[in-house]
N, C-alpha and C positions, 0 to 999 in steps of 0.2 A: 658514539659508534652506532651502527645500524646492524641489527640481527634480523635476518630474513628466514622465514620458514615457508617452504612449499609443501603442499599436501600430497606428498608422494607415497607415504606409508602410513598405516594406522598409527594413531597417536596414543602414547601411554596416558593413563588416567592420573595425571599429576595432581589435579585438584581433589582427588579422593584422599590424598595423603597430607594435604596442608592442614594446619591446626587452628587457624584463627576462627573458623566457624561462622563467617559472615556471608559467604556466598550461598545463594539460594534462599536465604532467609527473607521473610516478608518485611523488608525495611522500607518505611515510607520514603517518598521522593524527597531528596534533599532540597529541591527547588520548590517544593509544594508551598511552603509558607510564603515565599516571595510572590508566587502566583496568586494565592488567595487574598493577599494583602495589597495587591496592585504594585508591588515593587519590582517585578520582573518586567523589564522594558522591552517591548516588542518593536518590530522594525519601524513602524510609522509613528511611534510614540517619542522618539528621540527629539530633543529640542536643540536647535542650532541657531546661531545668530544669523540674521539677514536671510532667512529661509523663504524661498518663493514656493508657489504651489501650482501643481499642474492637474488638469482634468482632461480626460480623453473625449474625443468626439467619435461616435460610432456610425458606421455606414448605414444608410436608410434603404439600400437595395440589396438583393441577394447576389447579383453579379453585374459587372459593368465597369464603368470608369467614373471618376469624380473630378471636379474642379472646385477649388476653394477660393472664396472671395475674402482675402486677408483684410481688405479695407473695411469689411462689415463689422469688425471688432477692434481694429487697431486704435481707434480713437476713444475707446472706453477706458474709464478710470482704472488704473492699476495694471493695464496691459503690459506684458514684458516680452512675450514671444509666442510664435506659432510654428510648430514643427511637424513635418510630414516625412522627412527623410530618415533613413537608418532605423526606423521603428520595426517591430516584428508583427507579423500578421496574426499570430496566435502563439501561445506559450510553447516552448520547445519540450522535448521529452526527456531531457537530462541524460539518460544513459546512452543515447545515440550520438550525443555531442553535435547535433545538427541545429541549424538556426533558421527558422521559417521567416525570413525577412519580408517586410512590407514590400509588395511588388509594385513600386512606383505609384501610379494613380489607379491601379486596378483594385476592384472589389471582388472578393470571392465568397463572402457570406454577409448577411445582414447583421449588424452589430460589430463588425470588424473595426478595430481601432485605426482610423485613417488620419487623425491629427491630434496633437497634444497642444492645448492652450495653457499658457503659463502666466500667472498674475501675482500681484503682491499678496493677496489673500485667497483662501480657498473659495470663499463666497464669490469673489470677483471672477475667478477662473471658472467656477460652475456656471455663472450667468453668461460669461462669454462663450462657453462651449454650447450653451443653449441658443445663443444669438447668432452664432457663426453661420453664414450663408454658404451652402454647398449645393452645387448643381451636379446632376448625374446623367449619364448616358447608360441606360439599362440594356443589357444583352437579353435577347429573346430565348436563349437556350439554357437558362438557369435550371438546375435540377433541384426541385424542392419537394417533390412528391414521389415516393418510391412505389406507389401502388401499381403503376404500369411501367416500371423501369425494366429495360430489356438489354442493358449493356453490362451485365455482370462479368467481373473478372474472376476466373476460377484458379484456385491454387490447391493442389492436392497435397496434403500433409503426410499421409501414410496410406499405403495400400498393400495389404498382405492377404494372400489367399483369395477366397471368393465369398463375399458376404451374401450375395444373392443366392448362391447354392446353399449356404448355411441356413438362410431363412426358409428356403423350400424344404430342407430336410429336418428342420427343427421339430422337437416335440411340442414346444410352446414358443411363441415369439410375440413381440410387440413392435408396432410400426406407428410412431407417434410424431406429431408436430407441436412445437411450443413457440411462443413469442415472449420476449422480455422487452420492456421499455428501457430507454437510455437512462443513465444515472449521472449525477453531478457529485463531486467530492464534498461540496458544501462545508469546507473547513470554517470553524468559528471565526478565526482571524481572517480579515480581508487581505487580499494581495496588495502589499504596499512597499514602497522603497523611498529612501532618502539618499541622494547622491551628492557628493562634493568632490572637487578637484583640488589637488595641490600640485601645481605645475602640470606635468603630463601624467600624473598618477591619480587614479580615481578610487574613492572609497564609497561603496554602496552598502547601506544597511537595508537588508531586504529579508523577506520571508521565503526561504528557500530550503530544499531538502538535501541537495547534493552539491556542495560547494566546489568540489574538484572539477566536476563537469561544468557547473554554472560559471565559474571563472573563465573558462575557455570560451563558452558561448557568449558571454558579455564582451570579452576582448574581441571576438570575431565581429560582433555587431558594431563595435566602436572603432575597429581598425587599429587597435593597439596591441602590443605584446601582452600575454597573460600576466607577466611579472609586474605590469603597471596597473593591475586591477587587484583591489582588496575587497573581499566580501565579508560582511559581518552579519551573522544570523544566530545569536546566542539563544534566543527563544523563538520558537515557531508555534503558532497557535493552531496546529493541525495542518495536515497536508494531503494525505490519502492519495497521492499521485499528482495532484494539481500543481504542486510546487517542485516537481522533479526538475523541470527545465526553467531556463530564464524566461521571464514574462514581459509583457508590454510595459509594466510599471517600472521595472529595473532599467530597461533600455531607455525608455522615454525620459526618466529622471536624469540619467547619465548624459544623454544627448543635450538636454536643456541646460543642465548645470555647467557643462563644458562651454556652451555658447554664452551663458550669462555671467559666468565667473562667480557664481554663488550657489549655495546648496538649494536643491529643489526636491520637494516631496510630492510623490504621486501615489494616490491610493485609489484602487478600483472600487466602484460601487458594487453592491451585491448583484444587480443585473449584469454589470460588466464582467463580473467574475464568471457568471454562467455563460455569457456570450463569448468571452475571449480566452478562457482557460479550457483545457481539454475536458471532454465528457466521455463517459462510457457509451459505446455504440448501442443502439437498439439491435435486437437479433430476432431472426426466425431460425428455428433449429429443427432438424429432422433426425430423429434417433430411431435406430432399429437394433433390437436385441434378439438373439436366437439362443435357445438353451435346449439341452438334451433332457432325458427323463430324470437324470440325477440332479438337475438344476445347474449344470455346469455350462457356462457360456461357450458357444461355438462360433458366434458371430457378433461383432459390434460395429455399428456404423454411426458416425456423428458428423453431420453436415450442417453448416450454418451460413446465413446470409446477414451481412452487416454493411456499414457505410463509413465513409470518411471523406474529408475534403480532397479535391483534386490535388495531386502532388505530394500528399502525405504518405509516408511509408508504413505507418503503424497499421497492424491488423490485430484485433482482439483474439488472443489464443483460447478461443472458446473450448476447444477440445483438449486443453492441456492435461487435465486429469484423466480424460477418457483414454489417453494413450498408454497409461501405465497402471491405472487403479485396479482393473480386473483382468484376469486371464481370458484367453480366447484366441484361437489360432487365425481366424478370419477377421480382418480389421480394415476399416476405411474411414479416414477423416479428411475433410476438405472444407474450405470456406469460399464463399463468393463475396466479392467486394463491389459495392456501388459507390460511385463518385457523386457526392451530394453537396450542394451549396448551403451547408449548415455548419455550425461551429465544429472544429476539428475534434476527432476522437483520439483517445490515448489511454494511458494506464490509470485506472481508478482502483482503489483498494481491492486486492485479490483479482487482478486482471485475468480474465479467462475463466478461472474456477468459480468466480462469484455468480456468473450466469450459466456457465457450462455445467457445473455440478448441481445447480438447481434443477436443470432438466434431466441430466443423467440419473440423478438419484430419485427423481420422481418417476422416471421410466423403470428403474430397478424395482420400485415399489409395485408398479403395475405388473411387471414380470413375475414378482413373487406371488401376487394374487392369482395370476394365470396358472402358476405352478402349484398353487395351494400350499405354499411354503412360507414359513416365517421369514420376514424380510431380513432379519439379522442372520439367520442360517444361510440364506442365499448369498449374502455378501461374504460371509466367512469362507464358504466353500469355493469362492471364486478369487480369493487372494492369490496372486501369482508368486511363484518362487523366484523368478527372475523378471526383468523388465520384458513384458510380452511383445514389445515392438522391436527391440534391438538386442535382447538377450543379455544385457549387462546385469551383473550381480546387484542385488538390492542391499544397501548398507545396513538398514534395519527397517522393520515394518511392524509398527505397534497397533495396526488397525484391529486385529482380532482381539487383542487385550482390551482395546478401547471399547469395542462393541460389547464384549462380555462383561467387563467391569462396569461400564456405563449402564448396561441394561439392569444389572443387579442394583446399582445405586439409585436408578430412576424408578424402579418398580415396574419394569416392562412386563413381568408376568401377570400384572393386574390389567393389562390391556384387554378390552372387550371387543367382540365382533363389530364390524362396521355398522354404525347407526343404532346401536342398542343401549348406549349409556346416556341417560337423560337426567337433567336436573331442571325441572320446570320447563321453560321454553328454550333451554340451552341443551344442545347435544355435545357430548364430551368425547374427545378422541386423542390418541397418542400417535406420534410419528417418529421415525428414525431416519437418519441419513449418515453416510460415511463422510469423513473430512479428509482432505489430502491437499498438500501444497508442496511443490518441488522446493527442496532446500538448496540455496545458492550460497556460494562463497565468492566474495569480491575482494580484489586487492585493497589493502587498508594499512595505514601507518599511524603510529602514535608515539609520543615521547613521554617517558616517565622519569621523574627526577626525585631521588630520595635525598632529603636534607639532613644535616647533622643533628637537628633537633627531633629526629624521628617523625617528620612529617613528609608527605609525598605530594607531588603535583603531576596531574595527567593533562597533556595538551594534544589536541587533535582537532581537525576541522569538522569532525563529525557533528551532526545536528541532533537536537532533541525536539521531536515534533509532538511531544506529549506522551512519549512512550516510556520515559524513565531512564534515558541514556546517562544523564548526569549521575544518577544513583548507581546504575549497574556497572559502569566503568569504574566508579569509585570502589565498589565492592570487589571487583576483580583485582584491582591494584592492592587493596587492603588485604585480601585473602593471600595473595602471592607474597607480599612483603611482611605479613604478620603484624598489621597495624589495625587499630580501631578505625572504623569507617570515618569517624569525625576527624581523623588525622590526615585524610586524603582530600585534596581539592582538585576538582575537575574543571578544566577550561575547554569550552567547545565553541563551534560556530565562527571560527576566524580562519580565513583562507591562508593566512600567514603560518598557521600551524601545519604539521604533517598531514598529508592528504589521506582522508579516510574513505570508506566505502560510500558514505552518505546514507540517508534514511530512505529505504525503498526496497521492495521485493522481499521483505522480511529477512534481509541479510545484515541489517545494521548492527544489531547487538552482537551477533556471532562473529562477524568480520572485524568490526572495530574492537570488540572485546578481545578477540584473539591477538590483535596487534598490541594491546595493552598487556596482555599476559606475557607475550614474547619479550617485550621491553622490560617488564618487571622481573622475569626470570633471568635476563642478562644481568640485572643488578644483583640478583641472588648469587649468581656465579662469582661476582666480585666479592660479595660478603663471605661466601664460602672459602674463597682463597685466603681472605684475611683471618678466617677462623681456622684455617689449616685442614679443611675437609672438602670432600666432594659435595656438589650441590644437593645430590640425593640424600646425603647424610645431614643436611642442614635443616634445622627446625626454627621457624620464625613465628613468634606469637607475642602479641601485646608489647611490641617494641623491643623484645629480647631475642637474641640469637643463641642457639645451642648447637654445638657440633665440634668434632675434634676433641672431645672430652673437655670442652670449655663452655662457659656461659657468659655472655656479654650483652650489655645494652647497645642498641644500634648507635646511640649517640657517642659511644666510646670507640666504635669501629671506624667511624668516618669523621673527618675534620673539614670536608668540603663536599658540596653536592655531587652526587653520582647521577649522571644523566645518560639514558640509553633510549634509542629509538627501535621500535619493533615493527616488523612488516610481515603480513601474511599474504600469500598468493595462492592461486590455483595450482594444482599439480596433477600427477597421474591419477590419483584417486578421484579427483573432481571430474575428470574425463572418463575414467574407466568404470565408475560405479554409478548406479542410480540412487540418488538421495532425496528423501522427502520426509516431511512430517505427516503423521496420520492421526486420525481421531474419529470420533462419532458424536453426532448431535442427536439429542432427544427433545421432543416438545410435546406438551399437552395443551390443547386448545379447547375453547368452547365456541360453538357456532349457534347464533341466535336463529331460531326457526321462523321468527316473525320478520326480522329485518335483514338477515344474511350477514350480520356483523360477526367478525371473528375477534376473539380475545385470547391472547396467549397467556395462559395461566402460569406456566412454569417451563423452564428449559434447563437442560444439563448438557454440558460439553465434557467429553472425556478426551484428553489430549495427550498424545505421545510425541513429544518434541525434544527428545534428548534431555540433557541436564537443564533444569529450570534455574535460571540465574538469579531471579528474584521472584518469589512466589506471589507477592502482592502486585507488582507491576505486570507480571505475566497473566495473573487472574484478571486484572483490569483490561488488558488487551483482549482477552477472550470475551469478557463482558461486552466490550465494544463490538466484537464480531457477532455475537448473538443478537445484539440490538440492531445492528445493520442487517442481519439476516431477517429479523422481523420486518424491517423497513422494505427490504427487497421483495419479501413474500406478500406484504399487505399494503404498502403505502407508496413507495417511491416510483416515480416515472416522469421523464421529461415529455412534455407535450409540445408538438411542433405545429406551427401554422403552415399548412401545406402549400399555401400561396406564396410564401416568402422564405420558408425554411427556418424561420426564426423560432427560438425557444419561447413559447408563450407563457410558461410558468417559471420565469427566471428570478423568483424571489423565494425566500423560505416561508413566506406567507401562502404560497401556492404550490410549491414543491414540497410535498408532505413527507416528513420524517417522523419516526416514533417519538412520542413524548412520554413523560413519566407514567401516565395511566395506560399507555399501550404496552408496557413492559411488565410482565409478571415476575415471579421469583426466578432468579438466575443462580446456577450453581456450576462449579467447574471442578473436575477431577483430573489430576495430573497422573499419568501413567509413568512409573519409574522406568527410565530408559537412559542408555548412553549410546552414542554413535561415534565410535573411534575413527571412522573414516570422514567425518564431517569437518572437524577442526580440532585444535588441541584442547578445547573445553568440552568436547562431546555434546555440544548443544545444537539445537536447530531453531529456526525462526518460528515464532508463534503468532506474530501480529496479524497475519492474514489467514493462517490456518484456522483461527477461531471463527472466521467468517465462512469459509468454504463449506458448503453443505448445510449451513444453518437454515437457510430459507427453505430448502427441500424438506427438512424435518417438519417445519410448520405446514407446508403444503400437504405432506403425507398425513399429518395429524388431522387436517381438515377433512380429508377423505375418510379416515377412520371414524371421525365424529359424525359426518352427515352423508357420506356416500357421493360427494361431488368431487370429481377430478378437475383440478385447475390446470389448464394448459396455456393460458394467457395471463401473464403476470404484469402488475400486482393483482392479487386476489381481492379486489374490491367487492363490496356487497352486491353490486349489480351483476357480478359474474358468478355469484353463489346462489342468491335468492331464487332466481327463476328455475333452478334445478332441484330445489328442496322439495 
């Protein structure tokens, strides 16, 4: 049976009453041992009989048309096939369920996958891809340099009151421009797929985040019904948005396997990952803030300029947090879009807030200085009581608690005036920034089965991209059914299982976890009936049931498996309230007065994200956000060849990310909170919240250390040293 819950009313705190005591505990990941011993089989690692291998050929021009000389490689040893039809131009976005198909013989950016060469061995396919002769007709109107671009598309997001008038009347104001470079997800596991057909049914083992959407996307590409497609993604070695949608590897492998009648494996190289999967756009941002004598914001304006491929609908929501984070009656948010012949942009971890909160929180720091006010005080006094743009009630807001408790734990009272704390040739400073990320609920389903031997099985097509999904869903089922965690087995990443929310947008654990909770509670009702009591009066712990003045082992209550499916969906609360996770980031940095080098000595994140489902996995997620914040502030940035639009640093040898010595001591403080309007677990997403604002805390600490304001990111030494 299926039990569905729509979020129409606030949910009772059922999990505060359960007795097993495993939810929230820092339980290590159940799949951890498999991963560190190499026993977790990732998509491209599966071995299949008679498997062929495919390698993509990328376009050598930014815009135009191509013609392929098939005969140039057809006679080479091991040649099996050459495919140009039904491929995809770039990876899809997953949640939009759109498919960016390869437009015939047209090229839209340099590096675009225009052909797949398939051979008996990988080495043969690689050599054929290099030897394939391709002729091009290049269009003269390719847009590869935005320095003189003049065809911007304007979209106004919000316009309330009169920001210009607020700026004119302000006691203090700031009017600032920032730039951020583009980012790549850079997941450790390369994008790869193995496809095999059985009649008119295809099975694709791939590295994907959202199988419910991906199944439809692949079916659309192949021209078959979705029920003839099976996707398997039990282990995903990182995604961060790049694996939200179906990619060239999945489609190419399936196309070739259907034609050849044998399995085909396609794995993108690291440069191809940079070229053909989505990137975060570069931005130019203009922020204006106006405040009265009390430090209360009267005007907020956030305008940004960004780019994407022609025909792509995605726009980075740079102003996402600006719309709700602070009060202020006069507001304006808008973006300008350029159409550029470079790899497509899309969702990368914390889309919008990652770069938008970097600049907003840096601007708030400058406003605090202009007001001669502590930056924490400024933020707290501007926390809104309702959503400042639409008036919706806020379900819960833990930002003030995060700022206050975080400041105490970090030692904010020891912060010195700008440029005054020195240790030899190093200047030391502290910075703070708010954290905020909209909390989202997505439709999600899961099946839970309780067996007569007091073991349980959870089945859902939800994916684990390294976030601990296997462990967390097992904890939820164990807590609800009163079982030790080792008595629960979780099966994920199979599109034949009930369709989950997928991993993305920080909604995965809360959405899929809620569906597990609903299914497990349906089983509880059956057990309560057999015990002769209401579910509320039933206690389950360690495989024993107590209720109705009776006590019984679960194995004595059931003689055959009890299976229930749970489903969570949006409801009136989802639409009628504003829901977000909040927090605060603190950073201490050292700036070298001789070289301009910045070292992050320590960071603390105070996070208010509702009920914490697993303290260890949640802490790990925040660590990742802090580290990515360091990267955004100091290291990461895509570099483009303006002649061709090509990403010039498309390897991890040249696209710099933080390494061990770049990261100082990290600490995380969880603020006790429950959000009854979010979901039946009162939990909120934390995977992206831990990133939002982290880079701004580093940037603000740089200023406190040495007096240099960074407005062009990343803050490399050449942007700091000349101003010391």
